[in-house]
C-alpha positions as CSV (number, residue, x, y, z in Angstrom):
1,X,52.5,184.3,-9.4
2,X,54.9,186.5,-7.5
3,X,58.0,185.5,-5.5
4,X,56.1,185.5,-2.2
5,X,53.5,183.0,-3.6
6,X,56.2,180.8,-5.1
7,X,58.0,180.6,-1.7
8,X,54.8,179.8,0.1
9,X,53.9,177.1,-2.4
10,X,57.5,175.7,-2.1
11,X,56.9,175.5,1.7
12,X,53.6,173.7,1.2
13,X,55.2,171.2,-1.2
14,X,57.8,170.4,1.5
15,X,55.0,169.7,3.9
16,X,53.4,167.4,1.4
17,X,56.5,165.4,0.6
18,X,56.7,163.3,3.8
19,X,53.0,162.2,3.6
20,X,53.1,160.5,0.3
21,X,51.7,163.2,-2.0
22,X,54.9,163.2,-4.1
23,X,55.8,159.6,-4.5
24,X,56.8,158.8,-0.9
25,X,55.3,156.1,1.2
26,X,53.6,157.2,4.4
27,X,54.7,155.3,7.6
28,X,51.6,156.1,9.7
29,X,48.3,156.4,7.8
30,X,46.5,158.4,10.5
31,X,49.3,161.0,10.7
32,X,49.5,161.1,6.9
33,X,45.9,162.2,6.7
34,X,46.5,165.0,9.1
35,X,49.6,166.1,7.4
36,X,47.9,165.9,4.0
37,X,45.1,168.1,5.2
38,X,47.6,170.6,6.7
39,X,49.4,170.6,3.4
40,X,46.3,171.4,1.5
41,X,45.5,174.2,3.9
42,X,49.0,175.7,3.4
43,X,48.7,175.6,-0.4
44,X,45.4,177.4,-0.2
45,X,46.8,180.1,2.1
46,X,49.7,180.5,-0.3
47,X,47.4,181.2,-3.1
48,X,45.3,183.7,-1.1
49,X,48.4,185.5,-0.1
50,X,49.4,185.9,-3.7
51,X,45.9,187.0,-4.7
52,X,45.5,183.9,-6.8
53,X,42.4,181.7,-7.1
54,X,42.5,178.2,-5.7
55,X,42.1,177.0,-9.2
56,X,45.7,178.1,-9.9
57,X,47.0,175.3,-7.6
58,X,47.8,172.1,-9.5
59,X,48.3,169.3,-7.1
60,X,48.1,166.8,-9.9
61,X,51.4,168.0,-11.4
62,X,53.8,169.0,-8.7
63,X,56.9,168.3,-10.7
64,X,57.7,171.9,-11.4
65,X,57.7,172.8,-7.7
66,X,59.5,169.6,-6.7
67,X,62.4,170.8,-9.0
68,X,63.0,173.5,-6.4
69,X,64.2,170.9,-3.9
70,X,67.4,168.9,-3.8
71,X,67.8,166.4,-6.6
72,X,67.6,162.7,-5.7
73,X,70.0,161.7,-8.5
74,X,72.9,159.7,-7.0
75,X,76.3,161.1,-7.8
76,X,79.7,159.3,-7.6
77,X,80.4,161.2,-4.4
78,X,77.4,159.5,-2.8
79,X,79.1,156.2,-3.1
80,X,82.8,156.8,-3.1
81,X,85.6,159.0,-1.7
82,X,89.0,159.8,-3.1
83,X,92.2,158.1,-1.8
84,X,95.8,158.9,-2.5
85,X,95.2,162.7,-2.2
86,X,97.6,163.4,0.6
87,X,101.3,164.3,-0.1
88,X,103.8,161.7,0.8
89,X,106.7,163.0,3.0
90,X,110.1,161.5,2.1
91,X,113.6,162.0,3.5
92,X,117.3,161.4,2.9
93,X,120.5,161.8,4.9
94,X,122.9,163.6,2.6
95,X,126.3,165.3,2.1
96,X,126.8,168.9,1.2
97,X,130.1,169.9,-0.4
98,X,131.8,173.1,-1.7
99,X,131.1,175.1,1.4
100,X,133.4,178.1,2.2
101,X,134.7,176.5,5.4
102,X,131.4,176.8,7.1
103,X,130.7,173.1,7.5
104,X,131.5,170.8,10.4
105,X,132.3,167.2,11.4
106,X,128.9,165.7,12.5
107,X,128.4,163.9,15.8
108,X,128.4,160.1,16.0
109,X,124.7,159.4,15.5
110,X,122.5,157.0,13.6
111,X,122.3,159.6,10.9
112,X,126.0,159.8,10.5
113,X,126.3,156.0,10.4
114,X,123.5,155.9,7.7
115,X,125.4,158.5,5.6
116,X,128.7,156.7,5.9
117,X,127.0,153.5,4.8
118,X,125.6,155.3,1.8
119,X,129.0,156.9,0.9
120,X,130.6,153.5,1.1
121,X,127.9,152.0,-1.2
122,X,128.8,154.7,-3.7
123,X,132.5,154.0,-3.4
124,X,133.5,157.2,-1.6
125,X,137.1,156.6,-0.2
126,X,137.7,157.5,3.5
127,X,134.2,158.9,4.3
128,X,135.2,159.9,7.8
129,X,137.9,162.2,6.5
130,X,135.4,163.7,4.0
131,X,132.9,164.4,6.8
132,X,135.6,166.0,8.9
133,X,136.3,168.7,6.3
134,X,134.9,172.2,7.0
135,X,133.9,172.3,3.3
136,X,131.3,169.6,3.9
137,X,128.2,169.1,6.1
138,X,125.7,166.4,6.9
139,X,122.1,167.4,6.3
140,X,118.5,166.1,6.4
141,X,116.8,166.4,3.0
142,X,112.9,166.5,3.0
143,X,110.6,166.4,0.0
144,X,106.9,165.9,-0.6
145,X,105.5,163.8,-3.4
146,X,102.3,165.5,-4.5
147,X,99.2,163.5,-5.4
148,X,99.2,162.4,-9.0
149,X,102.9,163.1,-9.5
150,X,104.4,161.1,-12.4
151,X,107.7,159.4,-12.7
152,X,110.2,161.9,-13.9
153,X,108.4,165.0,-12.5
154,X,110.5,167.5,-10.5
155,X,109.8,168.8,-7.0
156,X,111.5,171.0,-4.4
157,X,113.4,169.7,-1.5
158,X,114.2,171.4,1.9
159,X,117.8,170.9,3.2
160,X,118.5,171.4,6.9
161,X,121.3,170.9,9.4
162,X,120.6,168.9,12.5
163,X,120.1,170.8,15.8
164,X,123.4,169.4,17.3
165,X,125.4,170.2,14.2
166,X,128.0,173.0,14.2
167,X,127.7,174.0,10.6
168,X,127.2,177.8,10.4
169,X,126.0,178.3,6.8
170,X,125.0,176.2,3.8
171,X,125.5,179.1,1.3
172,X,127.2,178.1,-1.9
173,X,126.9,174.4,-1.1
174,X,126.1,171.5,-3.5
175,X,123.9,168.6,-2.5
176,X,125.4,165.3,-3.6
177,X,123.0,162.8,-5.2
178,X,120.7,161.6,-2.5
179,X,118.0,158.8,-2.5
180,X,114.8,159.9,-0.8
181,X,112.6,157.4,1.0
182,X,109.8,157.2,3.5
183,X,111.5,156.8,6.9
184,X,110.2,156.0,10.4
185,X,111.6,155.4,13.8
186,X,110.6,152.1,15.5
187,X,109.7,151.8,19.2
188,X,113.2,150.6,19.9
189,X,114.5,153.8,18.3
190,X,115.8,152.2,15.2
191,X,115.5,154.3,12.0
192,X,114.1,152.3,9.0
193,X,113.3,153.2,5.5
194,X,111.5,151.9,2.4
195,X,112.1,151.9,-1.3
196,X,113.5,154.9,-3.1
197,X,110.8,157.3,-4.2
198,X,112.9,160.2,-5.4
199,X,116.5,161.4,-6.2
200,X,117.7,164.8,-5.2
201,X,120.9,166.8,-6.0
202,X,121.9,170.4,-6.9
203,X,123.0,173.8,-5.8
204,X,121.5,175.1,-2.6
205,X,119.5,178.3,-2.3
206,X,119.6,180.0,1.1
207,X,116.8,182.6,1.5
208,X,118.4,185.9,0.5
209,X,116.0,187.8,2.7
210,X,117.0,185.8,5.8
211,X,117.9,187.8,8.9
212,X,120.3,185.7,11.0
213,X,119.8,188.1,14.0
214,X,116.1,187.2,14.1
215,X,116.6,183.6,13.0
216,X,120.1,182.2,13.9
217,X,119.4,179.1,11.9
218,X,118.4,180.9,8.7
219,X,121.6,180.1,6.9
220,X,121.5,176.5,8.1
221,X,118.4,175.9,5.9
222,X,118.2,175.9,2.1
223,X,116.1,174.7,-0.8
224,X,116.9,173.1,-4.1
225,X,114.2,174.4,-6.5
226,X,113.0,171.5,-8.7
227,X,116.0,169.6,-7.5
228,X,114.4,166.3,-6.9
229,X,113.0,163.8,-9.5
230,X,110.2,161.3,-8.7
231,X,111.2,157.7,-9.4
232,X,107.7,156.4,-9.1
233,X,104.2,157.7,-10.1
234,X,101.5,158.2,-7.6
235,X,98.0,157.3,-8.7
236,X,94.7,158.3,-7.1
237,X,91.6,156.2,-6.7
238,X,88.0,156.1,-5.6
239,X,87.2,153.9,-2.6
240,X,83.6,152.6,-2.6
241,X,82.1,153.1,0.8
242,X,81.4,149.9,2.8
243,X,78.1,148.2,2.4
244,X,76.4,145.0,3.4
245,X,75.5,144.1,-0.1
246,X,76.8,141.1,-2.0
247,X,80.1,141.0,-3.8
248,X,78.2,140.9,-7.1
249,X,76.2,144.0,-6.3
250,X,79.3,145.9,-5.1
251,X,81.1,144.9,-8.3
252,X,78.2,146.1,-10.4
253,X,78.2,149.5,-8.6
254,X,81.9,149.9,-9.1
255,X,81.5,149.1,-12.8
256,X,78.6,151.6,-13.1
257,X,80.7,154.3,-11.5
258,X,83.6,153.6,-13.8
259,X,81.3,153.7,-16.8
260,X,79.8,157.0,-15.8
261,X,83.3,158.6,-15.3
262,X,84.6,157.3,-18.6
263,X,81.6,158.7,-20.4
264,X,82.8,162.1,-19.2
265,X,86.6,161.9,-19.2
266,X,88.9,160.2,-21.7
267,X,92.7,160.4,-22.2
268,X,94.9,159.3,-25.1
269,X,97.6,156.6,-24.5
270,X,99.9,156.5,-27.6
271,X,97.1,157.7,-29.8
272,X,94.5,155.3,-28.4
273,X,91.5,156.8,-26.5
274,X,90.8,155.2,-23.1
275,X,88.7,156.2,-20.1
276,X,90.3,157.6,-17.0
277,X,88.6,155.1,-14.6
278,X,89.5,151.5,-14.1
279,X,87.2,149.6,-11.7
280,X,89.6,147.1,-10.1
281,X,87.3,145.6,-7.5
282,X,83.9,146.2,-6.0
283,X,85.7,148.5,-3.5
284,X,88.2,150.3,-5.7
285,X,88.2,152.4,-8.9
286,X,91.6,153.5,-10.1
287,X,91.8,157.0,-11.7
288,X,94.2,158.6,-14.2
289,X,94.5,162.4,-13.9
290,X,93.1,164.2,-16.9
291,X,95.8,166.6,-18.2
292,X,93.5,169.6,-18.1
293,X,93.4,169.3,-14.3
294,X,97.1,168.6,-13.6
295,X,97.4,171.9,-11.7
296,X,94.1,171.6,-10.0
297,X,93.7,168.0,-8.7
298,X,91.2,169.1,-6.0
299,X,88.8,170.3,-8.7
300,X,89.3,167.2,-10.7
301,X,88.2,165.1,-7.8
302,X,85.3,167.4,-7.0
303,X,84.1,167.1,-10.7
304,X,84.5,163.3,-10.7
305,X,82.5,163.0,-7.5
306,X,79.8,165.3,-9.0
307,X,79.2,162.9,-12.0
308,X,75.7,161.2,-12.0
309,X,76.0,157.4,-11.8
310,X,72.7,156.8,-13.5
311,X,70.3,159.5,-14.7
312,X,67.3,159.4,-17.0
313,X,66.5,162.2,-19.5
314,X,63.6,163.3,-17.3
315,X,65.8,163.4,-14.2
316,X,68.5,165.3,-16.1
317,X,66.1,167.9,-17.2
318,X,64.7,168.4,-13.7
319,X,68.2,168.6,-12.2
320,X,69.3,171.1,-14.9
321,X,66.5,173.4,-13.9
322,X,67.5,173.1,-10.3
323,X,71.2,173.7,-11.1
324,X,70.3,176.8,-13.1
325,X,68.6,178.3,-10.0
326,X,71.5,177.3,-7.8
327,X,74.0,178.7,-10.2
328,X,72.4,182.2,-10.2
329,X,72.5,182.3,-6.4
330,X,76.0,183.3,-5.0
331,X,75.5,181.1,-2.0
332,X,75.1,177.9,-4.1
333,X,76.8,179.0,-7.3
334,X,80.2,177.2,-6.8
335,X,78.6,173.8,-6.1
336,X,76.2,174.2,-9.1
337,X,79.0,175.1,-11.4
338,X,80.9,172.0,-10.4
339,X,77.9,169.8,-11.2
340,X,77.4,171.5,-14.5
341,X,81.0,171.0,-15.4
342,X,80.6,167.3,-14.5
343,X,77.7,167.1,-16.9
344,X,80.0,168.3,-19.7
345,X,79.0,170.1,-22.9
346,X,75.3,169.7,-22.1
347,X,75.8,171.9,-19.0
348,X,77.4,174.8,-21.0
349,X,74.1,176.5,-22.0
350,X,73.2,176.9,-18.3
351,X,76.7,178.2,-17.5
352,X,76.4,180.9,-20.2
353,X,73.4,182.3,-18.2
354,X,75.7,182.5,-15.2
355,X,78.3,184.2,-17.3
356,X,75.8,187.0,-18.1
357,X,75.1,187.6,-14.4
358,X,75.9,191.0,-12.8
359,X,77.1,189.2,-9.7
360,X,80.9,188.7,-9.6
361,X,80.8,185.4,-7.8
362,X,78.2,183.9,-10.1
363,X,80.1,185.2,-13.2
364,X,83.4,183.8,-11.8
365,X,82.2,180.3,-10.9
366,X,80.4,180.0,-14.3
367,X,83.5,181.2,-16.2
368,X,85.8,178.8,-14.2
369,X,83.6,175.8,-15.1
370,X,83.5,176.9,-18.8
371,X,87.3,177.2,-18.8
372,X,87.7,173.6,-17.8
373,X,85.3,172.7,-20.6
374,X,87.7,174.8,-22.9
375,X,85.0,177.2,-23.9
376,X,86.4,180.5,-25.3
377,X,83.7,182.6,-23.7
378,X,85.4,182.1,-20.3
379,X,88.7,183.7,-21.2
380,X,87.8,187.5,-21.2
381,X,85.7,187.1,-18.0
382,X,88.4,185.2,-16.1
383,X,91.1,187.7,-17.3
384,X,89.1,190.7,-16.0
385,X,88.4,189.0,-12.7
386,X,92.1,188.0,-12.3
387,X,93.0,191.6,-12.8
388,X,90.4,193.2,-10.6
389,X,89.7,190.6,-7.8
390,X,92.8,189.3,-5.9
391,X,90.6,186.7,-4.0
392,X,89.8,184.9,-7.3
393,X,93.1,185.6,-9.1
394,X,94.9,182.2,-8.4
395,X,91.8,180.3,-9.5
396,X,91.2,182.4,-12.6
397,X,94.8,182.2,-13.9
398,X,94.9,178.5,-13.3
399,X,91.7,178.0,-15.2
400,X,93.1,180.1,-18.1
401,X,96.2,177.9,-18.1
402,X,94.1,174.8,-18.5
403,X,92.4,176.1,-21.6
404,X,93.7,175.3,-25.1
405,X,91.7,178.0,-26.9
406,X,93.8,180.8,-28.3
407,X,91.6,183.3,-26.5
408,X,93.1,182.2,-23.2
409,X,96.6,182.8,-24.6
410,X,95.7,186.3,-25.8
411,X,94.2,187.3,-22.4
412,X,97.2,186.0,-20.4
413,X,99.5,187.9,-22.7
414,X,97.7,191.1,-22.0
415,X,98.0,190.5,-18.2
416,X,101.8,190.5,-18.5
417,X,101.7,194.3,-18.9
418,X,99.4,195.3,-16.0
419,X,100.7,197.0,-12.8
420,X,100.1,194.3,-10.2
421,X,103.2,192.3,-9.6
422,X,101.4,189.0,-8.8
423,X,99.0,189.3,-11.7
424,X,102.0,189.8,-14.1
425,X,104.0,186.9,-12.7
426,X,100.9,184.8,-12.3
427,X,100.1,185.3,-16.0
428,X,103.7,184.4,-16.9
429,X,103.5,181.1,-14.9
430,X,100.1,180.3,-16.5
431,X,101.5,180.9,-19.9
432,X,104.5,178.7,-19.2
433,X,102.0,176.0,-18.3
434,X,99.9,176.7,-21.3
435,X,102.9,176.2,-23.6
436,X,106.4,176.1,-22.2
437,X,108.0,176.3,-25.6
438,X,106.2,179.4,-26.7
439,X,108.9,182.0,-27.7
440,X,107.4,184.7,-25.5
441,X,108.0,182.7,-22.3
442,X,110.5,179.9,-23.3
443,X,113.6,181.7,-22.0
444,X,117.1,180.3,-21.8
445,X,118.7,177.6,-19.7
446,X,121.8,179.5,-18.6
447,X,124.0,176.5,-18.5
448,X,121.5,174.5,-16.5
449,X,121.9,176.6,-13.4
450,X,118.6,178.6,-13.7
451,X,116.0,179.5,-16.2
452,X,116.2,183.1,-17.6
453,X,113.4,185.0,-19.3
454,X,113.4,188.5,-20.8
455,X,109.8,189.5,-21.7
456,X,109.3,192.3,-24.2
457,X,106.1,193.5,-22.7
458,X,104.5,196.8,-21.7
459,X,104.1,198.0,-18.1
460,X,106.6,199.3,-15.5
461,X,110.0,197.5,-15.4
462,X,110.0,194.6,-13.0
463,X,112.3,191.7,-12.1
464,X,110.9,188.5,-10.5
465,X,112.7,185.6,-8.8
466,X,111.3,182.7,-6.9
467,X,112.2,180.6,-3.8
468,X,110.1,177.6,-4.9
469,X,109.0,175.7,-8.0
470,X,112.2,176.2,-10.0
471,X,115.2,178.5,-10.2
472,X,114.0,181.3,-12.4
473,X,114.7,185.0,-13.2
474,X,112.1,186.9,-15.2
475,X,112.6,190.4,-16.5
476,X,109.4,192.3,-17.5
477,X,110.5,194.8,-20.1
478,X,114.0,195.3,-21.5
479,X,115.1,198.5,-19.8
480,X,116.7,197.7,-16.4
481,X,119.6,199.7,-15.0
482,X,121.5,200.3,-11.7
483,X,122.1,203.5,-9.9
484,X,125.9,204.1,-9.9
485,X,128.4,204.2,-8.3
486,X,127.7,200.8,-6.7
487,X,129.5,197.7,-5.5
488,X,127.8,194.4,-5.4
489,X,128.6,190.7,-4.8
490,X,127.3,187.7,-6.6
491,X,128.2,184.6,-4.6
492,X,131.6,183.9,-3.0
493,X,133.9,185.0,-5.8
494,X,132.2,187.5,-8.2
495,X,132.3,191.2,-7.6
496,X,130.5,193.9,-9.5
497,X,131.5,197.6,-9.6
498,X,129.4,200.2,-11.3
499,X,130.6,203.6,-12.3
500,X,128.7,205.9,-14.6
501,X,127.4,204.0,-17.6
502,X,129.8,201.1,-17.2
503,X,129.8,197.9,-15.1
504,X,132.8,195.7,-14.3
505,X,132.3,192.1,-13.3
506,X,135.3,190.3,-11.9
507,X,135.8,186.7,-10.7
508,X,138.5,186.0,-8.1
509,X,139.8,182.5,-7.4
510,X,142.9,181.5,-5.4
511,X,146.0,180.9,-7.6
512,X,144.1,181.8,-10.7
513,X,144.1,184.9,-12.9
514,X,141.2,187.3,-12.4
515,X,138.5,187.0,-15.0
516,X,136.8,190.4,-16.0
517,X,133.9,191.5,-18.1
518,X,133.2,195.1,-19.1
519,X,129.7,196.0,-20.0
520,X,127.1,198.7,-20.2
521,X,124.9,199.6,-17.3
522,X,122.2,197.0,-18.2
523,X,120.8,194.4,-15.8
524,X,120.2,191.9,-18.6
525,X,123.9,192.1,-19.6
526,X,124.9,191.9,-16.0
527,X,123.0,188.7,-15.3
528,X,124.4,187.1,-18.4
529,X,128.0,188.1,-17.4
530,X,127.6,186.6,-13.9
531,X,126.2,183.4,-15.4
532,X,129.1,183.3,-17.9
533,X,131.6,183.5,-15.0
534,X,130.0,180.5,-13.3
535,X,127.5,182.3,-11.0
536,X,124.6,180.1,-10.0
537,X,121.0,181.1,-9.2
538,X,121.7,181.9,-5.6
539,X,124.5,184.3,-6.8
540,X,122.2,186.2,-9.1
541,X,119.4,186.4,-6.4
542,X,122.0,187.7,-3.9
543,X,123.2,190.3,-6.3
544,X,119.7,191.6,-7.2
545,X,118.6,191.6,-3.5
546,X,121.7,193.5,-2.5
547,X,121.1,196.0,-5.2
548,X,117.5,196.5,-4.0
549,X,118.6,196.9,-0.4
550,X,121.1,199.6,-1.4
551,X,118.4,201.3,-3.5
552,X,120.6,200.8,-6.6
553,X,118.0,198.9,-8.7
554,X,115.7,201.2,-10.6
555,X,113.3,198.4,-11.5
556,X,110.9,196.8,-9.1
557,X,112.3,193.5,-7.6
558,X,109.8,190.9,-6.4
559,X,110.4,187.6,-4.7
560,X,107.5,185.1,-4.8
561,X,104.8,187.5,-5.9
562,X,102.4,184.6,-6.1
563,X,98.6,184.8,-6.4
564,X,97.1,183.3,-3.2
565,X,94.2,180.9,-2.9
566,X,93.4,181.8,0.8
567,X,92.0,185.3,0.4
568,X,88.5,186.2,1.2
569,X,86.0,188.0,-1.1
570,X,84.0,190.9,0.2
571,X,80.5,191.0,-1.3
572,X,80.3,194.8,-0.6
573,X,82.9,195.3,-3.4
574,X,86.3,195.2,-1.7
575,X,88.7,192.3,-1.7
576,X,90.3,190.9,1.5
577,X,92.6,188.4,2.8
578,X,95.6,190.7,3.4
579,X,95.0,190.6,7.2
580,X,95.7,186.9,7.2
581,X,98.4,186.5,4.6
582,X,100.5,189.3,3.2
583,X,101.1,189.5,-0.5
584,X,104.3,190.6,-2.2
585,X,102.7,193.9,-3.1
586,X,101.8,194.6,0.5
587,X,105.2,193.5,1.9
588,X,107.0,196.1,-0.2
589,X,104.6,198.8,0.6
590,X,104.6,199.6,-3.1
591,X,101.6,201.3,-4.4
592,X,102.4,199.8,-7.8
593,X,100.9,196.5,-6.7
594,X,97.5,197.4,-8.0
595,X,95.7,195.3,-5.5
596,X,92.9,196.6,-3.4
597,X,93.1,197.4,0.3
598,X,92.1,194.8,2.9
599,X,88.4,194.4,3.3
600,X,86.8,195.5,6.5
601,X,83.2,194.3,5.9
602,X,81.6,191.5,7.8
603,X,80.3,190.0,4.5
604,X,83.6,188.4,3.6
605,X,83.8,184.7,2.6
606,X,86.4,182.5,1.2
607,X,86.4,181.4,-2.4
608,X,84.3,178.2,-2.7
609,X,86.1,176.6,-5.5
610,X,88.7,173.8,-4.9
611,X,92.1,175.4,-4.4
612,X,94.6,175.0,-7.3
613,X,98.2,174.0,-7.0
614,X,99.7,176.1,-9.7
615,X,100.9,178.9,-7.4
616,X,100.8,177.3,-4.0
617,X,103.0,174.7,-2.2
618,X,100.9,171.6,-2.8
619,X,103.6,169.4,-1.3
620,X,102.7,170.9,2.1
621,X,98.9,170.7,1.7
622,X,96.5,167.7,1.2
623,X,94.4,168.2,-1.9
624,X,91.2,167.2,-0.1
625,X,91.2,169.8,2.6
626,X,94.0,172.3,1.8
627,X,95.1,172.2,5.5
628,X,98.6,171.5,6.7
629,X,99.6,167.9,6.9
630,X,100.5,166.5,10.3
631,X,103.0,163.8,10.6
632,X,102.9,161.2,13.4
633,X,104.9,163.5,15.7
634,X,106.8,166.8,15.5
635,X,110.2,165.2,14.8
636,X,111.7,164.9,11.3
637,X,111.2,161.1,11.3
638,X,107.7,159.9,12.3
639,X,107.4,157.0,14.7
640,X,106.2,153.7,13.2
641,X,105.5,150.2,14.2
642,X,108.0,147.6,15.1
């Protein structure tokens, strides 16, 4: 039977379903007879259209055709939704020190009084005199606790001056230890807070690309990369939807959901295997985050919700046939891959068929699911797609980082030498997640001020720095030089002078002898000399940025060349997303980027997989929707109850 006949029969089966032919109870006997007759007529016409005899229609065994429709198997998502998947915004009023006379004495406000009370609690003598010094400033510190964060995990914080503050710059400042809490303003304008959820401190990083002429407040904002530590863990859970059933029935359903999840996911606690789900009540199931999904919590939740609560062998076989057809269709491939991943190893055979597809979307969604099942067949496919298709790059690299198979490591290592800046750095971050202690990516601590990595890899020389995640300098290749003669600055007190093949690095401090270092014209040696003289991450970034601005840096310099999860894929063969969000390769106008031009076709669509957090800023996006979080109002402190 050809495709036309199959489609016609499928339509006929749909007509028969409501009238009781396939196990459904008719509601109006008279209407059922009419619809049954119509259904028989449609089946007959379908066979005639296909040139088949009426004998080829088997109404006694409609199961094969019924597989073509949606499965009736109930999944976890049919009963429950995820809770605790929004980032929690926390604040602290804090003191900045070591400014170069760019600070100010803050106005007499509730914030100042809160800060003075905190300083007195910590035993700071004469806090008003400290605040009056031009080397200090009062700031608001804001951080976001991502869903699933564990006690001891690090996260970024944003540091900002208040609007009525006269501080001109936070460059070179140090944030004193600050307790971060949820804060709200009551109706009578009193600011209240809760328990401490994080501790922040460290050197400030002011955006080296900031243009104060366009943004006068640019130097009054800063970040501390990885400068806060969570003091509590955040768990996620499943909430069972309300029902009018008895307490016992709800408890049984919660237990069944927990059992189904634990049959699929287990973790190890001090060597003891245990399930990730803990049914607490008939309305709540607590979830542990499986480590394979730590950088893609949205996918973890999607897979959990796609687990069948109860399913017989016959039902599973029928659903697998349905999922195979859906997987091979680009329009339904992503959803089918999630369900096959939820099934586990028994879904891999079907995913292999998708891996062999000539369609890029089908091949990607199949490989992504196989990667989270740690199947080595996924690695080369994901690496090729990460290299060739920017729309899928963030997803593919995150999936590779979740694998433990050595094939993923080999593919990521190869990507370190390609041309595209974001592919190279994306592969580096994925490898750092894969094994942070691997000698290739481990790097050096540089006195605790920043992480420094020199990668002996092929490809054009490139230097990468970040303004989020952690203070980090990565050199791709070992040959990096400056065009001389050149003069540069690294922070407030370190000067660099280049002449010929020599560089001189000097540190000047009041009433202290000048400290000098003589070295070859080599950027690696230069960064080490700046760090040895006390330069922090901001000083190194300032120096590199100035060198690039003066066209004195022979290597390519990239800041935040991160794969994006908000690009659109063009089914005509081009990749888009650049019209909406510029990548680092586009911003520099550098043809070395290796990424395709923006797509112009009307057949563009977003990637249907849940967005990972490995390269984004998850603290500013809820896992469930990937849309910006809105607080209660537009102020720093949301309004609360009394």
